Structures are given as C-alpha cells and as structure tokens.
KEPA-280215 format. One record per residue (C-alpha): x, z negated, y. Coordinates in steps of 0.05 Angstrom, whole numbers, plus 5000, padded with zeros to 4 digits. Example, Ala and Ser with C-alpha at 12.3 -4.5 7.8 and 13.67 -1.06 7.14 Angstrom:
REM KEPA-280215
+------+------+------+
:    x :    z :    y :
+------+------+------+
: 5246 : 4844 : 4910 :
: 5273 : 4857 : 4979 :
+------+------+------+
END
This chain:
REM KEPA-280215
+------+------+------+
:    x :    z :    y :
+------+------+------+
: 5000 : 5000 : 5000 :
: 5029 : 5021 : 5067 :
: 5038 : 4970 : 5122 :
: 4996 : 4981 : 5184 :
: 5039 : 4992 : 5246 :
: 5036 : 4936 : 5298 :
: 5003 : 4981 : 5351 :
: 4945 : 4992 : 5303 :
: 4937 : 4921 : 5277 :
: 4879 : 4880 : 5303 :
: 4895 : 4807 : 5318 :
: 4851 : 4748 : 5335 :
: 4884 : 4686 : 5362 :
: 4855 : 4616 : 5352 :
: 4837 : 4577 : 5415 :
: 4885 : 4519 : 5400 :
: 4944 : 4566 : 5386 :
: 4932 : 4602 : 5452 :
: 4925 : 4536 : 5490 :
: 4990 : 4510 : 5461 :
: 5025 : 4575 : 5480 :
: 5001 : 4569 : 5552 :
: 5022 : 4496 : 5557 :
: 5091 : 4514 : 5531 :
: 5103 : 4574 : 5575 :
: 5064 : 4551 : 5637 :
: 5069 : 4475 : 5639 :
: 5042 : 4473 : 5710 :
: 4979 : 4510 : 5692 :
: 4918 : 4467 : 5707 :
: 4876 : 4444 : 5647 :
: 4814 : 4481 : 5671 :
: 4854 : 4546 : 5673 :
: 4884 : 4534 : 5604 :
: 4814 : 4524 : 5576 :
: 4786 : 4586 : 5609 :
: 4844 : 4632 : 5592 :
: 4850 : 4606 : 5520 :
: 4776 : 4617 : 5510 :
: 4780 : 4688 : 5537 :
: 4839 : 4706 : 5492 :
: 4809 : 4673 : 5431 :
: 4742 : 4708 : 5440 :
: 4771 : 4778 : 5434 :
: 4803 : 4821 : 5382 :
: 4870 : 4849 : 5405 :
: 4896 : 4915 : 5380 :
: 4972 : 4917 : 5374 :
: 4985 : 4860 : 5423 :
: 5026 : 4798 : 5409 :
: 5003 : 4730 : 5434 :
: 5047 : 4728 : 5496 :
: 5022 : 4796 : 5518 :
: 4949 : 4778 : 5508 :
: 4958 : 4714 : 5549 :
: 4994 : 4753 : 5604 :
: 4938 : 4805 : 5607 :
: 4883 : 4752 : 5612 :
: 4923 : 4709 : 5662 :
: 4935 : 4768 : 5708 :
: 4863 : 4790 : 5704 :
: 4835 : 4719 : 5714 :
: 4878 : 4706 : 5774 :
: 4864 : 4774 : 5804 :
: 4788 : 4770 : 5797 :
: 4775 : 4696 : 5807 :
: 4831 : 4669 : 5851 :
: 4847 : 4724 : 5901 :
: 4808 : 4768 : 5950 :
: 4812 : 4827 : 5901 :
: 4737 : 4833 : 5891 :
: 4724 : 4829 : 5966 :
: 4775 : 4884 : 5979 :
: 4739 : 4929 : 5928 :
: 4672 : 4914 : 5961 :
: 4701 : 4935 : 6027 :
: 4722 : 5002 : 6000 :
: 4796 : 4989 : 5986 :
: 4820 : 5032 : 5928 :
: 4831 : 4995 : 5863 :
: 4906 : 5007 : 5859 :
: 4916 : 4988 : 5933 :
: 4875 : 4924 : 5923 :
: 4917 : 4906 : 5862 :
: 4981 : 4916 : 5901 :
: 4956 : 4873 : 5958 :
: 4939 : 4813 : 5914 :
: 4998 : 4818 : 5866 :
: 5044 : 4774 : 5909 :
: 4992 : 4719 : 5906 :
: 4986 : 4726 : 5831 :
: 5062 : 4724 : 5822 :
: 5066 : 4661 : 5866 :
: 5013 : 4626 : 5823 :
: 5047 : 4646 : 5758 :
: 5114 : 4622 : 5784 :
: 5083 : 4555 : 5803 :
: 5051 : 4549 : 5735 :
: 5118 : 4562 : 5700 :
: 5144 : 4497 : 5731 :
: 5128 : 4428 : 5704 :
: 5068 : 4398 : 5738 :
: 5088 : 4342 : 5787 :
: 5036 : 4293 : 5757 :
: 5067 : 4295 : 5687 :
+------+------+------+
END
C-alpha cells in the first residue's frame, strides 16, 4: 500500500494538543485567545498542514478579522490585499508580544 503524500493527507488536531502547542510557542497569548484559536483549529480538517502551520493560519486570521480594523477597511472599499498590508504590522506586533512570557506568570 502506497503512502499518501503529506500535501494530500487530512489531519485533525485535538483541542488540548493545539492549546499546548500555543502555550509553548506563544506563552504571552491570553487564555481567551488560546481557547478560541485552539477550538478553531480543532474543529477543522486540515489537508497537508502540520500543527504549527494550522495554528499560524488561524492566529493570523483571528487577529486580522477580530483585533484590527481590517473589516472596517473592507467596508470602506479598501482592496483586500491593501487592507491586509495595512493591518499586518499590528498583527506582527501582537504575535511578537505573545511570543514573550506573560508578565503575570
């Protein structure tokens, strides 16, 4: 039996595995965000994507849509790619902050 290439394999990641990954890679990520992102990743089937990539995709999307003015820019007629470019520095700043240990721990 031939092995299915990675890009064609479908993966489903358990919530707790995803949450542990986020805590390890982004120790400054708030608990509410860990819960939300882990739930989003765990609720989908991922074709050809490793855990780190799936978390990255969902984190970027979550931050873009929920924690920046991206949606407002789109509503005001800004082209999608331009809106993404405008909010990307904010997203990068949040991700960098999350990569550091939270001050309360």
